[in-house]
N, C-alpha and C positions, 0 to 999 in steps of 0.2 A: 888232690888237693889241699891247703888246710882251712878249715874251717874251727870258726867260733860260735856261740853262741851268747848274746849278752842279754844279761836281767836288767832292769830298768832299774835295780836297785843296784847298779855297777858288779854283778858278780860277772865272774865269764866263765864258759868251762870249752874244754875246744876237745877237737876231734877231726873226722873228713871228711870234707860234701861228696854227697854225688854226682851234685851238680853246679854249674857256675851260677848257681839261682840264689838270689837271697829274701827273704819275706818278716812280716812283721806282724805279729800275732800275739794272744793272750795264751801262757804258757804251761799245761795242764801232766798231766799226770792218770796211765791205768795200769792197774795189777793185772791185765789178764795174764795169764799166761803161754794162751792159744787165742785163734779169733783174731786177729788181726788184717787180716783182710776185712771184717766185718765191719771191723773198730773202723778202720779208715775209711773206708765207704760208708757210714753212718752220720745221716746228713748234719746230726746233732754238734759234730764234732765242727759244723761251719767258723772260719775264719778265728783256728786253734791252732795251735803248735803239742802237737803229741808227745810227751816224753812217757816212753813204755819202760815200765820196771824192770822186766822180764829182760834176764840179758843177751837171749836168741831172738833174732827173729827170721823170717823166711824160711825156716828149715824143710814144710809143706810145703813152700813154693803159693803157686797160686790155681786157684777153683775159682772161673768167673760165676760160674750161677752162685755164690752165694753174695754176691757183691750186693750191696744194700741200696745201692743207688746207681743213677747211672755212673756218675762219678764222682768221687772224691772230692771233697769241699772244704778242709782241715788245709790248713794257710802251712803244716811242716810238719813231718815226724824225724822224732829222735829215739835212736835205736845204740845196745850197746855191742852187741855184734850182728853185722847182718851174711845169713846165709847167702852166700855164691852159689851152692852147689842143691837145691833141695829137691828131695825124696820122696816121693808121694804115689800112690800111681792112680793119684786124680792130677797129678802137676801140669800146669798146661805153659810155665813157663817161672822165672826165678822173681820175685818180692822187687827187685831193684827195678827190672825193666817195668814194671807196674809202675812205680814212681815215677821214672823215664819218660815215660810214656806220656803221663798228664802234668810234667812242668811240674813235682810238688817238691819243692827243697828239704832236701835231707841230710841231718848230720850222724855219724857212724862214729865207731871206737870211741865213745862218748863216756864218763860214767855216768851215768844215768842214774844213777844211787845217791850221789850229790847231786843231782841237780831235786830232786824229788826230794831230799833232806831240807834241800835251801826254801822249795815250794811249802814243803810244812808245817815249816820256820813263821813261814812271811807270807804265806796268802798268793795264791795261784796271780800273776804277776804280766803287764808286758813283756813280750823279748822279741828279739831279730837273731836270726841266724846268717851272718854273712861270711865275704872270704877273712881268713884272720890280715892279711893286711891292706882291710879295705881302712881307708881314712876314715881320723877320731870324728872329724868332721858330719862325716856322710853318714857316722853310725849315730850321732844324737842328732841328725834329721830323724834319721831313720823310725827312732824309740820316741820323735814327737808325735811323729802321727797318730790322729786321732783311730779307734777303731770303730771298725763298721757297728751299728746298732741295729741295726735292718737285716741280719738276716733272712727273719723267716720269709720274705720277700723274694728271696734269690732260689731257696731252698726247695719252695714248694712247685707246686706242676701249673703251668702255663694257664692251663683250658681245661674244662669239667673230663674227664674219664671215666669207663666202668669197667669193671671184673668182675670173674662169675654169674653165677648164675643158680645162686640159692634159693633156697626160700625165704632168709628174714632179707629184707632191702634195706643198707648200713648208708647212711651221709657221713662218708670220711673226710674232714677237715684236715687236711694236708699242711700241717706246719713242717717239713721234715720226715714224714713218714717213713719209716724202715721199711723193706721191701717185707720179711720174712712176718711183720705184722699184719702186712694186706695178705700173704698166704693163708696166715693163721684164722684170718678171718673168713678167708674162703672155706677152710679146711671145715671149718665149724658150721657149712650152708645157707653160707651170707651170697650175697651178690651187692656186689658195691658202684656210692657212685660218687667219686673220687674230684672233692673239689680244691681250689686255689682258696688258700686260706684269708685272701680279700673277700671271698664269697657273703653276701648281707646272708643276713638270719633267714629272711622272707622268702629266698630265691633257695635255701638249704628247702625248708616243709615244704617249701610248695611241691618238690619231687613226693612228699608222702613217704619218711622213711620209715621205716617198725624202729630206728635204732639208730643212734650219734655216736660218732667216733670223733673224738680229739686226740691227736699223733701228738706224737714227738717233734722235738724241730729243738733248732739250737737259742741259743739267748737269754735274756735279761727277760724276765715276764712282763717286765717297770714298763720297757720301752716299746709292747704292741698294746697298748692300749684300745683300739679300734678294732680288736680281735677280742677282748673282752667285753663290749660293747654287746656283742653281734652275740659270743655266749649266752651273755645275762639273757637276751630275747625269745635264748631257746630253749632254756632252764624251764620244767615245767613242762615241755611242750610232746614230748618224747623221749624215750630214756635214752640215756648218758651212759658209754666209757671214756674216759680219758685219764691217757698212757705220759707220765713222764712233764711235759709241757704241759700237757691238756689237763692234767692236773692241776696244776699250776693257774691255767687260766678260769677252771673251774673256781680255784678259791679265790680270786681275785674279785670273778662275777661275782662268787656269793656274800663278797668285803669284806673274805681276809685279808691278810698281811705278807706280802712276800719278803728276804730276806737274802743276801748272798752268805756260801758260804765258807769259810774258809782256803780252802781245798777242793772241794765239791768231793763225789762220789762220782768216782769214776772206775771197773772194772767188772771181774764177772763171780767176783764170793763178796758180794759184802749180804752179811746174815741181817734178816729180818724177821720179826715177830707178828706174827696175829695176837691181837693185845686179847680177843677173847678166848681160843681155846691154850695160850701159850706156845704153842708150834710155830717152829725156827725153820724158815725158806735161806734157801742160798740162793741170793740173785745176780739181775744183771745189772748194774746203774752207769748211766750219766750223764749228770746234771750238776749246773753249779750253785743252782740256785733251791728254796725250799722256802714251803708256806709254814706260817707260825700259826700250831695248830689255836692256838688259843685265841685269836683272834677269829674263828669260822663262826658262824654261828648257830646256834644249841641246838637247832636239827639236824646237823652234818655231826655222824660220830669215826668218831677216829677205831680204823680198821687195822692198820699196821703201823711200828713203829723201826726204825733203824738199830741195832742193836747197838753199834761203834758210837754213838752220840745222843739216841734217843728223838730222832727228827723224825719228821711228820713221814710216812711212806703209800700214807692211805685213808679216803677216809670215806662214806657214802650218806647219803640222803636218802632217805627210803620214800620219804612223801615226795621228793622229786623225781624217783628213782634217777637219779646219779649213783655212779659208780668210780671209785679210782684210783688208782696206784701209782705212786714217782718212779718205779723201778720199770726195767722191762722183761714183761711174764712172757715175750717171743724168741728172748734170750738173744744170740746168732749178735756176739755170742755167749757162751755160758748157759749155767744150766738148766735146765726146763720144769723146774719145780710147779713151775706159776703158771703152765699150759690152762689151767682148771679154768682161771679167769673169763678166759673168752668161753667157752661153757657157759659160766654163770653172767656175762653179757647175753647171752642167748637165751637163757631161763629168763632175762629181766625182763625183753623182748614178748617171749613168749606171754610172761602173769599181763602185759602191760595188752 
């Protein structure tokens, strides 16, 4: 059936609807050429309509073992060409089946490059996926809906869980942690106690971990001050490693300020430079907010910068045993250039 994407600035893009369902969310774009399954199941995309810039999606089908969460939390998907006959020795079914099973609205046969140009020029914005024959009053009613701001509460684990049996005990604060992050921690000799995002610092420290990990997650970091308050209590008590939203929680807890990027960093090909060695790493990223490095305390040392816009991509506070990066060292999807960061976290726990 015929469908369309309607942006809040009035622009419309036409295509074909996979399901007779409509959705509203923040429209973003991702530049990864592969890894669509890991992208679609990343909890950090909760509530967002993902536009994939690469023309063909679904060509190698599905492989459920690589999914990053038990289900997708994205509000919708937009692709140029949706492959109906995938080919891969690991293939367990077409991408269309995945989206239909999870009732995720998908618009395809659409000019995704045009959508991307619109977002790059005007910034991410609210949008809706609807049928082309949807009444105009219904469209305006949908666009008037406020977007959810408390996605972390929805994507976090609802109970304390454990995983692995390694030497180092790591308390994981689950703000929407990807499964590959948990796997990489376990591969580095860590056993995990995974806590809901709302857990108090006192409860976390009571299990006497060797280190604390703050995970990735969705949304604006300023919408979850209750997490920042608990992170403040944990600083200096144990070594802390933060990724993505985890970095932003540490930045705010240290007194820094966050701001929204015009169209975010989402993809598997973002160049990041180590400011001390000059070495460049190609990284996987998924975030719409950043910490202003100039607002961090003097004790915080910037370690990485994004080469496209010079935004903060990592910092350390040696005196308080803190390390964090804005990108995703576990990849999934993306390059594995930065897996060494998990080893650095283990070394930091050893030294403490």
